N, C-alpha and C positions, 0 to 999 in steps of 0.2 A: 555662252558668253564667258563664264568663269574659266572654262578650259582655254579660251583664247587669251584671257588675261594672264593666266598662269604661264602659258607658252611665251607670251610677250615678256613677262617679268623674267622668266628663265633665260630668254635670249639676251635681254639687256644685261643681266647679271653676268652671263657668260662673256659677253663682249667687254664688259667693264674689267673682269678679271684677266681677260686676254690682253687688253691694252696695258693694264698694270704689269703683267708678267713680261710683255715685250719691252716696256720702258725699263724695268729693273734689269732685264737680261742685257739690254744694250749698254746700260751704265756699267754693270759688272764686267761685261766683255771688254769695254774700253779700259776700265780701271785695271783689270787683270792683265791685259796685253801690255799696257804702259809699264806697270809695275814689274812684270816678268822681264821685259826688255831693259828696263831702266835700273832696277835695284842692284843687279850684279855689277853695274858699272859705277855705282856710288862708292867711292873709296875716300879714305882720309886725305890722301894726296890730292884728289880732285877738289875736296872741300877746303883745304887749308893752304893752297898755293895759288899763284897767279900764272897766267900764260907766259911761257918763255919760248920764243921762236928759235933762239939759239940752241937751247937744250931740247927742243921739240917736245915740250911737255904742255899739258893743258890743265889749268886750274880755274875754278870759278869763285874764288874768294873775293876778288873785286866785284863781281856781279852780285854776290850775296850782300856785301856791304852797301853797294849802290842801291839795292832793293830796300834795305833797312833805312838808309838815308832818305830815300824818296817817300817811304811810308811815313816816317816821322815828320818830315817837312809838310807833307800834304795834310796830315791830321792836325798839326799845330795851326794851320791856316783855315782848314775847312770846318773844324768843330765849333770855334766861336761864331763863325759866320752862319753856319747852318742852324745851330741851336738858338742863336740870337734872333735870326729871322723867324724861326718857328714860334718862339716866345712872343715876338711882336705880333705876328699874324693871329695867334690864338688868344692872347691875353689883352693886347692893347689896341689893335686895329679896330676902328669903329666903322670904317667904310667897307661894307661887305663886297661891293663891286671891285674895289682895289684888291681885296684879298682873293677874290675869284680870278682876277687877271694874273696875279702873281702865281697862284697855284697852277693856272693853266700854262703859264710860261715855264714853271718848273717841270710839269709833265712833258712839255715839248722838249725841253733840254734833255730829259732822261731818255728820250727816244731818238736823239740824233746819233748817227753812226760815229764811232770813236775816231775814224780816220779823218772826219771833218774837224773834230776837236784838234787833232794833231796839226792839220793844215792851218787853222786859225791860230793855234798856239805858236806855230813857227813864225807866222807873219807878224803877230802882235808882240809876243813875249821875246822871241829870239831876235827879231829884226827891229820892230818899232821901239821897244823898250831897251834894246841893246844888251840883252842878257846872253846873246849868242846861244849856241847849242850847249845846254847845261842841264844838270839835274834840277836846278831851281826852276828853270823854264818848264821842264816836264812836270814838276810838282804843282806849279801854278795852273798848268793845263788840267791836271787831275783834280785840282780843287774845283774847277768849274764843272767837271764831269760828275763829281761825287756830291756837290752841293745839293742837288735835288733829292738824293737819297737820304742824306742826313736831315734835311729840312722836313721831308714828308714823314719819315719815321718818327721824328720828334713831335711833329704836329699830331699825328695819330695817337702817340703815347700821352701827350698833354690832354687830349680830349677824353681819355679814359678816366682821368681824375674826376670824381663826382663833384658837381657844382656845390653840393652841401658842404664839402670841406672848405671851399673858398668862402662861402657865406658864414660859416662858423668862425673862421679866422677873422673876417671883417667885423663880425659881431663882437669879437674880443678886443677890437681896436687896432688891429694890425693894418699897416699900410699895404699898398698894392705890391710893391717890390718885395716886402717882407713875406707876404702871402705866397708869392711865386717862389721865393728862395727857400722857405721853410716848409711849405705844404705841397705846392704843385710839383716842383722839380724832384723832391725825394719820392713822390708817388709815381713819377714817370721815368725814373732813372733806368729801368729795365729796357724801355724802348730806345733810349738814347745810346746805351751801351751796345745794344743789338745793332742799331744802325751804324755805329762806329766800327764794329767788327765786320759787318757786311761790306762796308767801304774798304776796309783793309783787304778783304778777299778780292774786291774788284781792282784795287791798286795792284795787287800781286799778279793778277791775270791780264793786265793791260799791256799791250805791245804796240798797237797801231799808232796811238797818239805819241808814244815815247820814241818811235822811230824818227819822227820829224823834229822832236824837241830836245830829247836827252842825248841822243847819239849812240855810237857803238863802242866807245872806248872801253878797254878792260884795265884801266889804270887803277892802282891801289892808292887811295887818298884818305886823308882824315875827313871828318864830317864837314866842316866849313869849306875846306879846299875842294872836297868832292862836290858840294852843291854848286860851286862856281865853275866847275869844269864838266866836260862831257863824260858820260858813263853809261854802260849798258846794264840794265836790270836783268833778272833771271829770264824773263820772257823774251826780251830782246836778244839776249845771249843765245837762247834756244833757237831763235830764228836765224841768227848769224851762223851758228855751228851747223844747223841742218841745211840751210839754203845756200849759204855762201861758201862754206868750207867742207861740206859733206861729211862732217863728224857726227854720224847718226847715233853712235854709242853715247857720246857726251850729251847730245840733244835729248835722248831718252832718259838719261840720268837726271837732267834738269827737269824734264817733264814729270818724272816720278817724285822729285822733291817738291815741285809745285803742287802736285796732286795731294801729297801728304799734308802740306801746309794748308791747302784749301779745306781739306777734311777736318783738320784740327781747329781751324778758325770757325767753321760752321758748327762743330761740336761745342766749342767754347761759347759761341753766341747762344746756342740752345741752353747750355748749362747756366750761364749767367742770367739769361732771361727767366729761367725756372727758379733760380735762387732768389732773385729780387721779387718775383711774383709771390713766392711763399712768404717772404718777409712783409 
C-alpha cells in the first residue's frame, strides 16, 4: 500500500510540475515573441508624433494621451463609487440579504463579456445620454466594468481588519465614521491600492468595449477636449493598425509597450501591497 501511495504522490507531483512548466513556458514564449517583434520598432519618433497621412508617418502619441485620459477619468469616477459601496456593505448595511444580493450582482457583472458592456455603453451613454462617441462615454462604460473589482477587493480588505480594533475605538468614544476613517481605512489601504492598480491594468488592456464607445480617432487633444471627442486608446490603435491597415510592425510595437506597462503595474501592485502590509 505504501508503494502505491508513493507512486501516486510521485505521479501527482510530476503532473503538477509539468503543468506549472507548461504554463510558464507558454507565458514566456508569448512575451518573448511579442518583445522580439515589437521592441525594435519602438522609436522616439513613434512615441512622440501623431499620424500624418500626407507625410506617410505613423505616431502613437495621441493614442498614449487618450489612454492616460481614459485611465484618469475612469479612476476618478470608479474609486469613490467602489470604495463607498464597499464601506457601506461592510460597515453599515444591516440587511444581510440585501448585502448578498448586491454581492451576487457584482459577481455577475464581473463575468459579463466586455463586448456586451460596449454595446450597452454605446446605446446608453453615446445615444441615450447624448455623449456621442467619446472618451468620456468609454470611461463611463469602463467604470461599470471595473466597479465590481474595486468593490470586492475593498470589501475583502476591510474584512481583514480585526474587529477588536473597531471595538477599542468605540470604547474610547469614537463615532462610527471616525472609526472607519482613522482605524478601518488605514488598516485596509493595501487592498484598496491593489484593487486600483489592477483596475488600471484592466483599463489598459480593454479594447472591445471601447471600440463601440470611444472610437478610432488619432487626434491630438487636451484633457477636457479629448474627453468630449472620439479617440483611440493603445489597444484600439493596435486593433486598427493590425486589422484595418496591415501595419503589423506598429501593432507589435504597441503590443510590446502594453506588455511592459502591464508588467510594471502588476509589479507595482505587489510592491505597494507588501509595503503597506509591513507597515
